[in-house]
C-alpha positions as CSV (number, residue, x, y, z in Angstrom):
1,M,-2.6,-41.1,33.4
2,D,-0.9,-38.9,30.9
3,N,0.6,-40.1,27.6
4,I,3.3,-38.5,25.5
5,F,2.9,-38.5,21.8
6,I,5.4,-37.3,19.1
7,F,4.4,-35.2,16.1
8,C,5.9,-33.8,12.9
9,P,7.4,-30.3,13.5
10,D,6.0,-29.1,10.2
11,C,2.4,-30.3,10.0
12,E,1.9,-31.8,13.6
13,S,0.8,-35.2,12.1
14,D,1.5,-38.3,14.2
15,N,1.7,-40.4,11.1
16,L,5.5,-41.1,11.2
17,E,7.7,-44.0,10.1
18,Q,11.4,-44.8,10.8
19,T,13.7,-43.9,8.0
20,D,17.4,-43.5,7.2
21,Y,18.2,-40.0,6.0
22,E,21.3,-37.9,5.2
23,N,22.1,-35.5,8.1
24,E,23.6,-32.0,7.9
25,E,27.1,-33.5,7.9
26,G,26.3,-35.6,4.8
27,E,26.3,-38.8,6.8
28,E,23.6,-41.5,6.9
29,D,21.5,-41.3,10.1
30,T,19.5,-44.3,11.0
31,C,17.5,-42.6,13.8
32,G,15.4,-40.6,11.4
33,R,11.7,-40.2,11.0
34,R,9.6,-39.5,7.9
35,C,6.1,-37.9,8.1
36,L,3.7,-39.7,5.9
37,G,1.5,-36.6,5.9
38,C,3.8,-33.9,4.5
39,G,7.0,-35.7,3.6
40,W,9.2,-34.1,6.3
41,E,12.4,-36.1,7.1
42,G,14.6,-35.5,10.1
43,D,16.2,-36.7,13.3
44,I,14.0,-37.8,16.2
45,S,15.4,-34.9,18.2
46,E,13.5,-32.5,15.9
47,L,10.1,-34.0,16.6
48,V,7.5,-32.2,18.8
49,S,6.3,-34.0,21.8
50,K,3.0,-33.3,23.6
51,E,1.5,-34.7,26.8
52,V,-2.1,-35.8,26.4
53,D,-4.4,-36.6,29.2
54,G,-5.5,-40.2,29.2
55,E,-8.4,-41.7,30.9
């Protein structure tokens, strides 16, 4: 069975937490993620997803 994991687009860490952040329009976005590895913040649509084989 395959599993899908999400990763930071900058450092590819999977150490993410939910956060509120200010989007490009200057509005607060509650669907954000922060990478605890490199500090990247952004919308969940910017995350990288990878399919990993599970056993």
